C-alpha positions in Angstrom: -32.4 85.4 290.7 -36.1 85.1 291.8 -37.9 87.1 294.4 -37.0 84.7 297.2 -33.4 84.6 296.3 -33.3 88.4 296.2 -34.6 88.4 299.8 -31.9 86.0 300.9 -29.3 88.2 299.2 -30.5 91.2 301.1 -30.5 89.1 304.3 -26.8 88.3 303.7 -25.9 91.9 303.5 -28.1 93.2 306.3 -26.4 94.2 309.6 -23.0 94.7 308.0 -20.9 97.8 308.9 -20.4 98.1 305.1 -22.0 96.5 302.0 -18.7 96.4 300.2 -15.0 96.9 300.6 -13.9 100.2 302.3 -12.8 101.8 305.5 -13.0 105.1 307.3 -9.3 105.6 306.6 -9.8 105.1 302.8 -12.8 107.5 302.8 -10.7 110.1 304.6 -7.7 109.6 302.3 -9.9 110.0 299.2 -11.7 113.0 300.6 -8.4 114.7 301.4 -7.9 114.9 297.6 -11.0 117.1 297.2 -10.3 120.8 297.6 -13.7 122.2 298.5 -14.6 125.9 298.7 -15.2 127.4 302.1 -18.7 127.6 303.5 -21.7 125.4 302.7 -21.1 122.5 300.3 -23.3 119.6 299.0 -22.0 116.0 299.0 -24.1 113.3 297.4 -23.3 109.7 298.3 -24.7 107.4 295.6 -25.2 103.7 296.4 -24.7 104.6 300.1 -25.9 101.4 301.7 -26.3 101.8 305.5 -24.1 104.9 305.4 -20.6 104.1 306.6 -19.0 106.4 304.0 -21.7 109.1 304.3 -21.3 109.2 308.1 -17.5 109.6 307.7 -18.0 112.4 305.1 -20.3 114.2 307.5 -17.5 114.1 310.1 -14.8 115.2 307.6 -16.9 118.1 306.1 -18.8 119.7 309.1 -20.3 122.4 306.9 -21.5 120.1 304.1 -25.1 118.9 303.6 -25.2 115.2 302.8 -27.7 113.6 300.4 -27.6 109.8 300.6 -29.1 107.7 297.7 -29.9 104.0 297.7 -32.7 101.9 296.2 -33.0 99.8 299.3 -35.2 101.7 301.8 -34.2 99.7 304.9 -30.6 100.7 304.3 -31.7 104.3 304.3 -33.6 103.8 307.5 -30.5 102.4 309.2 -28.4 105.3 307.8 -30.9 107.9 309.2 -30.7 106.2 312.6 -26.9 106.4 312.5 -26.9 110.1 311.6 -29.4 110.8 314.4 -27.2 109.0 316.9 -24.2 111.1 315.9 -26.0 114.4 315.8 -25.8 114.9 312.0 -29.4 114.4 311.1 -30.1 118.0 310.4 -27.6 117.9 307.5 -29.0 114.7 305.9 -31.4 114.1 303.1 -32.1 110.5 301.9 -33.8 109.4 298.7 -34.6 105.9 297.5 -33.7 106.5 293.9 -31.8 104.6 291.2 -28.3 105.8 290.4 -29.2 105.8 286.7 -31.8 108.6 287.3 -30.6 110.9 290.0 -33.1 113.6 291.1 -30.9 116.6 290.8 -30.6 119.7 288.6 -27.4 120.4 286.7 -24.4 121.5 288.8 -26.2 120.8 292.0 -23.3 119.2 294.0 -19.7 119.8 295.0 -18.9 116.1 295.4 -20.5 113.0 294.0 -19.3 110.0 296.1 -19.7 106.4 295.2 -17.9 103.7 297.1 -18.1 100.2 295.7 -21.3 100.7 293.7 -20.4 102.3 290.4 -20.1 98.9 288.8 -24.0 98.9 288.7 -23.9 101.5 286.0 -20.4 100.8 284.6 -17.6 103.3 285.0 -17.8 104.9 281.5 -21.6 105.3 281.7 -21.5 106.8 285.2 -18.7 109.2 284.4 -20.6 110.5 281.4 -24.1 110.5 283.0 -23.1 112.1 286.3 -20.9 114.9 284.9 -23.7 117.4 284.5 -24.7 117.1 288.2 -21.2 118.2 289.4 -20.2 121.9 289.7 -17.2 123.1 287.8 -14.3 122.5 290.1 -16.2 119.8 291.9 -15.3 116.1 292.3 -16.4 112.6 291.5 -14.9 110.1 293.9 -15.5 106.4 293.5 -14.0 103.0 294.2 -13.9 100.3 291.6 -12.6 96.7 291.5 -9.5 96.4 289.3 -6.8 93.9 288.3 -3.6 94.7 290.2 -1.4 92.3 288.2 -1.0 91.9 284.4 -1.6 88.2 284.5 -4.2 87.3 287.1 -4.6 83.6 288.1 -7.0 81.7 285.8 -9.4 80.9 288.6 -9.7 84.5 289.6 -10.0 85.6 286.0 -12.8 83.1 285.4 -14.7 84.2 288.5 -14.6 87.9 287.6 -15.4 87.3 284.0 -18.6 85.7 285.2 -19.4 88.1 288.0 -18.2 91.4 286.6 -16.9 91.4 283.0 -16.2 95.1 283.3 -13.2 94.6 285.6 -10.1 96.3 284.1 -6.8 97.7 285.2 -6.4 101.1 286.9 -4.8 102.7 283.8 -7.9 101.8 281.8 -10.1 103.5 284.4 -7.9 106.6 284.4 -8.2 106.7 280.6 -12.0 106.7 281.0 -11.8 109.5 283.5 -9.8 111.6 281.0 -12.0 110.8 278.1 -15.1 111.9 280.0 -13.6 115.3 280.6 -12.3 115.0 284.1 -8.8 115.6 285.6 -7.4 112.9 287.9 -6.9 114.3 291.4 -5.5 111.0 292.7 -5.9 107.3 293.1 -4.8 104.5 295.4 -5.5 100.8 296.0 -7.4 99.8 299.2 -5.5 97.4 301.5 -6.8 93.9 302.1 -8.2 95.0 305.5 -10.7 97.2 303.7 -12.2 94.0 302.3 -12.1 91.9 305.5 -12.6 94.0 308.7 -16.0 95.6 308.0 -17.1 93.4 305.1 -16.0 89.8 304.6 -15.6 88.9 308.2 -19.1 90.0 309.3 -20.5 88.7 305.9 -19.0 85.3 306.7 -20.9 85.2 309.9 -24.2 85.9 308.0 -23.3 83.2 305.5 -22.9 80.6 308.3 -26.1 81.7 310.1 -28.2 81.7 306.9 -26.7 78.3 305.7 -28.1 76.8 308.9 -31.4 78.6 308.6 -31.9 77.6 305.0 -30.3 74.2 305.2 -33.2 72.5 303.2 -33.8 75.3 300.7 -31.9 74.8 297.5 -32.7 78.2 296.0 -31.5 80.0 299.1 -28.4 77.9 299.3 -27.5 78.8 295.7 -27.2 82.4 296.7 -25.3 81.6 299.9 -22.9 79.4 298.1 -22.3 82.1 295.5 -21.4 84.5 298.3 -19.1 82.0 299.9 -17.3 81.5 296.7 -16.6 85.2 296.4 -15.1 85.2 299.9 -13.0 82.2 299.2 -11.7 83.6 295.9 -10.6 86.8 297.7 -8.6 85.0 300.4 -6.8 82.9 297.8 -6.2 85.4 295.0 -6.6 88.9 296.5 -3.0 89.8 295.5 -4.1 89.9 291.9 -7.1 92.2 292.3 -8.6 94.8 294.7 -10.6 98.0 295.0 -9.0 101.2 293.8 -10.2 104.6 294.8 -10.2 107.3 292.1 -10.9 111.0 292.7 -11.7 112.9 289.5 -12.1 116.7 289.3 -14.4 118.4 286.9 -12.5 121.4 285.3 
């Protein structure tokens, strides 16, 4: 992907309520599995995008300070505006940092949150690398795309083999959680609406708009077509795969 294609890619994902599958209800359900101590706590949202999950966490944990991490500064600007609008800005810190090199000391956070972004590091690598940042008794909560059937359709299997070879079944992810020294506090699959309502439906509008805008630009259309294929695969084969939320506790 060249520089221009990266710009088109970011245009596709700009202005969306979420940059990946999720919902306020799913965030709340996962957070309910975290038994936090009373008083001030520190929640870090890694790969936060424009802050849909971070904003919900600020509502759910009124005494928590929120640190939002993303490499794309315009997303953080939008997140800051959303926090200001809802009166949460005094509890927010943002940082444009890579998730592979988080700027924290050991045991600095009560919860490390990562919705739909842990694939960038790989689950095993993230579980091991992030462990030291979490306080004993703290939590790592993340969502990850998984196979939900033992024999997924060939077209879906081919698509994900090319796009994300690390896709596996929930039991394999749970084994990684155990092997990295965590206890599983709970897990659940996200409903199809978590893919469509705040993600694929508005993303489809961006695809249509940019297809018209870049009608004579082959490089841009390549990225747009790739995104359309992802959407089409979901609507045809979503019964075989989906995002699963995992909440892991550090003993």
